[in-house]
Backbone bond lengths (Angstrom), bond angles and torsions (degrees), N, CA, C in turn:
res aa  C-N    CA-C-N  psi(-1)  N-CA   C-N-CA  omega(-1)  CA-C   N-CA-C  phi
1 T - - - 1.470 - - 1.519 111.24 -
2 L 1.313 118.42 -37.08 1.409 120.82 -176.28 1.545 112.72 -59.78
3 F 1.321 118.60 -40.63 1.442 121.35 -177.44 1.534 113.88 -89.29
4 K 1.344 118.54 -30.91 1.452 121.11 -179.01 1.517 112.94 -87.89
5 L 1.323 116.98 -37.80 1.472 123.41 -178.68 1.557 110.49 -134.12
6 P 1.298 116.27 68.56 1.492 119.05 -174.46 1.528 114.29 -59.81
7 G 1.325 117.05 -34.63 1.444 120.52 178.74 1.508 112.80 -63.58
8 A 1.323 115.24 -44.88 1.459 120.71 176.32 1.534 111.53 -62.71
9 W 1.317 115.61 -40.93 1.482 119.90 179.17 1.512 110.85 -62.82
10 L 1.337 116.61 -46.56 1.445 120.00 178.55 1.517 113.58 -60.23
11 M 1.305 117.94 -34.60 1.451 123.15 179.05 1.531 113.13 -77.59
12 G 1.376 115.43 -9.58 1.438 119.08 176.05 1.524 116.37 97.50
13 V 1.347 116.65 11.38 1.464 121.07 178.74 1.525 108.38 -72.99
14 R 1.348 115.01 129.13 1.479 119.80 179.78 1.535 107.22 -139.84
15 M 1.347 114.11 146.08 1.476 119.65 170.60 1.497 107.70 -79.97
16 C 1.358 116.26 136.33 1.453 118.58 179.05 1.555 111.12 -123.29
17 H 1.328 117.39 -10.21 1.467 120.13 177.85 1.541 109.50 -158.61
18 L 1.348 114.04 138.85 1.495 119.66 175.21 1.485 107.24 -151.98
19 D 1.353 116.99 124.55 1.463 121.72 169.05 1.514 108.24 -142.21
20 E 1.323 118.07 -166.97 1.485 122.66 -174.90 1.519 111.47 -58.04
21 E 1.292 118.83 -35.70 1.469 122.12 -169.47 1.518 112.76 -110.61
22 T 1.332 118.41 -28.80 1.481 121.78 -167.34 1.509 111.04 -129.83
23 A 1.323 114.91 142.73 1.442 122.15 170.85 1.522 108.64 -133.96
24 I 1.315 116.28 138.79 1.465 122.28 -179.39 1.518 109.31 -131.90
25 A 1.321 113.88 125.61 1.517 120.32 172.92 1.538 107.05 -112.71
26 T 1.315 113.92 147.96 1.471 119.03 -178.55 1.505 108.86 -126.57
27 V 1.304 113.45 151.69 1.480 120.78 175.08 1.521 108.62 -152.17
28 K 1.324 116.07 140.11 1.458 121.04 -179.89 1.516 111.56 -106.86
29 H 1.302 116.79 134.57 1.471 121.66 175.23 1.505 108.89 -63.07
30 R 1.328 116.13 125.81 1.464 122.37 176.62 1.513 108.97 -148.76
31 W 1.290 116.32 176.94 1.470 122.19 -175.45 1.533 112.12 -54.85
32 L 1.327 115.72 -44.84 1.465 120.86 -175.18 1.557 113.39 -63.61
33 N 1.322 118.23 -31.24 1.472 120.24 -176.08 1.530 113.59 -110.57
34 Q 1.308 117.47 20.11 1.460 118.81 -175.54 1.556 111.08 -95.09
35 N 1.324 114.03 161.27 1.475 121.67 175.15 1.526 107.48 -102.36
36 P 1.334 119.37 -179.11 1.479 121.89 -178.97 1.542 111.78 -67.62
37 F 1.301 118.31 -11.71 1.479 122.07 -176.13 1.539 111.97 -98.40
38 N 1.331 116.12 15.16 1.449 123.08 177.95 1.534 114.26 60.52
39 S 1.314 114.65 38.05 1.472 120.81 171.64 1.520 107.66 -138.77
40 M 1.320 116.31 175.64 1.466 120.26 -176.65 1.490 111.79 -69.62
41 F 1.328 117.36 133.08 1.487 124.47 179.11 1.512 107.51 -59.66
42 W 1.324 117.33 142.03 1.466 122.34 -175.20 1.530 110.37 -61.48
43 A 1.302 119.81 -36.55 1.437 121.78 -178.07 1.523 113.50 -67.10
44 V 1.302 116.23 -30.37 1.472 121.53 175.24 1.545 108.53 -68.01
45 Q 1.310 115.47 -41.75 1.469 119.89 175.22 1.507 110.79 -61.08
46 G 1.342 116.25 -40.66 1.470 120.45 178.39 1.525 112.37 -62.32
47 M 1.318 116.46 -42.62 1.478 119.98 177.11 1.518 110.97 -61.59
48 A 1.325 114.77 -45.65 1.484 119.24 -178.95 1.541 110.76 -67.17
49 A 1.307 117.89 -31.84 1.475 120.99 179.65 1.503 110.43 -76.62
50 E 1.331 119.08 -37.06 1.465 121.18 -179.29 1.538 110.95 -67.46
51 F 1.291 116.67 -34.86 1.442 123.29 -174.69 1.544 112.37 -52.59
52 P 1.330 120.53 -54.59 1.459 119.44 -178.22 1.530 113.09 -66.13
53 T 1.309 118.41 -30.85 1.455 119.14 179.93 1.525 109.05 -71.94
54 G 1.334 118.29 -42.60 1.450 121.06 179.94 1.477 113.40 -70.69
55 I 1.333 118.18 -33.86 1.492 119.77 -177.58 1.524 110.51 -70.45
56 L 1.340 117.83 -30.28 1.485 119.01 174.61 1.497 110.80 -63.05
57 I 1.327 117.09 -42.16 1.457 121.08 178.71 1.565 110.38 -67.58
58 T 1.298 115.07 -47.46 1.478 119.42 -179.81 1.547 111.74 -58.62
59 R 1.317 115.68 -41.77 1.472 120.54 179.10 1.509 109.92 -59.68
60 E 1.322 117.08 -47.53 1.450 120.47 -177.04 1.536 111.56 -68.32
61 I 1.296 117.93 -37.94 1.481 121.47 177.55 1.569 108.22 -61.74
62 R 1.312 116.97 -46.66 1.463 119.80 177.71 1.506 112.49 -61.56
63 R 1.313 116.36 -40.92 1.449 120.47 -179.42 1.538 111.18 -62.91
64 R 1.323 117.76 -36.54 1.449 123.64 -179.97 1.524 112.59 -81.19
65 K 1.344 116.24 -17.41 1.452 120.34 179.64 1.535 112.83 56.22
66 M 1.347 112.78 44.95 1.455 121.99 -178.96 1.526 108.37 -114.46
67 N 1.333 115.73 156.22 1.470 122.83 176.07 1.548 107.10 -91.68
68 I 1.317 114.71 92.09 1.452 122.10 -175.72 1.531 108.87 -125.27
69 S 1.339 116.42 131.71 1.464 118.69 176.67 1.520 108.34 -98.46
70 M 1.334 115.00 153.36 1.465 121.48 -178.62 1.513 106.57 -138.22
71 L 1.351 114.44 143.53 1.471 119.90 -177.86 1.535 108.69 -155.18
72 V 1.305 118.30 139.99 1.458 122.98 172.49 1.526 108.89 -78.10
73 L 1.331 116.23 123.81 1.466 121.84 177.13 1.521 112.48 -93.24
74 N 1.321 115.37 -39.41 1.474 120.79 -177.77 1.532 108.69 -147.64
75 N 1.314 114.16 162.22 1.464 118.79 171.78 1.518 109.01 -150.09
76 K 1.347 114.11 155.39 1.452 122.48 178.75 1.543 105.75 -134.06
77 A 1.318 115.43 149.42 1.495 120.07 177.31 1.482 110.54 -142.52
78 H 1.330 114.49 149.17 1.451 122.08 175.67 1.527 106.42 -137.43
79 F 1.332 116.72 129.36 1.431 123.26 -178.20 1.510 109.22 -114.34
80 S 1.354 116.67 127.44 1.459 119.53 -174.91 1.521 113.57 -120.34
81 K 1.308 119.19 -10.80 1.453 122.37 -177.08 1.526 108.41 -159.87
82 K 1.352 116.52 153.23 1.466 119.76 174.99 1.532 109.43 -60.27
83 A 1.303 116.09 134.76 1.473 121.11 178.96 1.544 109.02 -92.73
84 T 1.304 114.14 102.04 1.473 120.56 176.36 1.539 107.98 -130.02
85 G 1.304 115.95 159.80 1.464 119.55 -177.87 1.559 108.55 74.81
86 R 1.328 114.97 -155.80 1.466 120.12 179.43 1.494 109.91 -89.15
87 I 1.353 117.68 131.72 1.458 123.59 179.19 1.531 107.07 -116.87
88 N 1.318 116.43 130.00 1.436 122.17 176.20 1.587 108.48 -108.39
89 F 1.326 114.38 128.15 1.461 121.62 178.47 1.534 109.19 -106.48
90 T 1.296 116.40 121.51 1.469 122.88 -172.60 1.515 110.88 -118.30
91 C 1.315 115.89 133.45 1.478 123.62 170.34 1.519 106.92 -122.83
92 T 1.356 116.59 129.47 1.472 120.51 -176.10 1.532 110.38 -121.30
93 Q 1.329 117.56 36.97 1.449 120.85 -173.51 1.534 113.87 -112.86
94 G 1.310 116.80 31.89 1.435 120.27 -179.46 1.510 114.46 -57.61
95 E 1.321 116.53 -35.08 1.483 120.89 -179.23 1.532 110.22 -68.27
96 E 1.336 117.56 -37.61 1.453 119.87 176.57 1.519 113.05 -66.63
97 V 1.334 114.89 -35.95 1.476 119.50 175.12 1.500 110.76 -61.77
98 K 1.313 117.71 -46.07 1.495 121.96 178.68 1.512 111.26 -58.60
99 K 1.328 116.01 -43.35 1.472 119.45 -179.54 1.513 111.48 -65.43
100 A 1.332 117.94 -42.41 1.476 120.72 -179.77 1.498 110.54 -63.90
101 I 1.317 118.16 -41.37 1.451 120.52 -179.30 1.520 112.57 -70.88
102 T 1.325 115.36 -35.60 1.488 119.11 174.28 1.522 110.11 -62.09
103 T 1.339 116.63 -46.41 1.466 121.16 177.89 1.524 110.85 -60.67
104 L 1.298 117.28 -43.71 1.444 122.14 177.92 1.539 111.50 -57.24
105 I 1.292 117.94 -47.04 1.465 123.11 -178.28 1.532 110.25 -68.34
106 E 1.321 116.98 -42.55 1.478 120.47 -177.56 1.514 112.55 -70.40
107 T 1.322 117.46 -41.10 1.503 120.19 -173.60 1.509 112.64 -99.54
108 K 1.358 116.90 -16.80 1.466 121.77 -177.30 1.512 112.48 59.68
109 T 1.323 116.76 27.06 1.449 122.59 177.31 1.551 108.44 -112.18
110 P 1.317 118.22 137.88 1.465 120.22 179.54 1.527 112.15 -54.90
111 Q 1.316 115.49 145.15 1.449 122.46 -179.06 1.505 110.29 -121.98
112 T 1.337 116.04 145.83 1.475 120.38 172.93 1.533 106.07 -126.00
113 L 1.298 115.23 147.69 1.435 120.83 174.42 1.527 110.45 -151.74
114 W 1.323 114.61 146.40 1.460 121.17 177.33 1.528 108.14 -93.17
115 L 1.285 117.49 126.77 1.449 122.16 174.52 1.522 108.84 -117.45
116 H 1.321 115.38 143.17 1.471 122.01 -172.59 1.517 110.71 -119.34
117 A 1.318 114.68 143.08 1.478 120.36 175.54 1.538 107.38 -134.26
118 E 1.303 114.28 133.93 1.449 121.24 -175.96 1.535 107.39 -111.80
119 G 1.328 117.36 129.46 1.461 123.08 177.29 1.484 110.77 -95.69
120 V 1.348 114.85 125.14 1.450 120.16 -177.80 1.525 108.78 -126.49
121 N 1.341 117.07 135.14 1.440 119.57 178.39 1.539 113.41 -83.57
122 E 1.328 117.41 -176.73 1.438 122.13 -177.17 1.519 113.86 -64.54
123 K 1.345 116.97 -20.63 1.470 120.12 -179.73 1.541 110.80 -90.14
124 G 1.357 116.57 2.39 1.462 119.78 -178.20 1.514 114.72 83.85
125 Q 1.325 117.07 11.98 1.478 122.50 -177.21 1.543 108.78 -92.77
126 I 1.310 117.03 137.01 1.458 122.66 175.44 1.526 108.64 -72.96
127 V 1.347 115.97 122.57 1.466 120.00 179.10 1.524 111.22 -101.45
128 S 1.324 116.15 -33.05 1.474 120.87 -179.64 1.502 110.56 -156.91
129 Q 1.329 114.25 156.00 1.446 121.57 176.66 1.530 108.59 -134.10
130 F 1.328 116.82 130.84 1.451 121.27 -177.59 1.518 109.65 -122.93
131 S 1.297 117.35 145.40 1.468 123.36 172.96 1.525 107.73 -129.46
132 F 1.347 114.39 135.85 1.482 120.21 -179.78 1.527 107.52 -125.65
133 E 1.324 115.32 129.37 1.447 120.60 171.78 1.513 108.86 -91.29
134 W 1.358 114.37 112.71 1.471 121.47 179.96 1.499 110.21 -98.74
135 T 1.306 116.67 142.21 1.463 121.72 170.66 1.512 109.39 -110.72
136 L 1.279 116.96 140.48 1.485 124.25 179.46 1.517 109.12 -122.13
137 L 1.304 115.62 132.16 1.468 121.84 -176.30 1.515 108.10 -134.25
138 L 1.362 115.62 128.72 1.452 120.58 178.45 1.541 107.03 -83.18
139 K 1.336 116.08 121.55 1.467 120.10 178.46 1.533 107.86 -99.58
140 E 1.320 115.50 137.09 1.465 118.08 -179.34 1.500 111.32 -120.20
């Protein structure tokens, strides 16, 4: 993270789980990533939410050993509670990522997919929800 995403690393974003289906990134509210309202700045939450969606795609691209580019086209966010303490952002769409990359390889046509990450605090309360529209392109 330090070399590929230094901003996220400085803000405290860390991966804490990754498997075939699920990725979880975590970040703790602290002085460096807070807003004037004494909660986590929305952009830090966005970085932490994007991380598990992107890592599922990156993992599958590496597994396939293909030259595939990925880029966020759009994103949406919803905030429902102040983000304080440790927030875990979870994406559970690994199967959808596999299907999109399989379709991309078989058809050689660009694919887009929406991946979602939910931010949950230490009390199990949802504080924010993010959606990212990723585009995948096979490079030859």
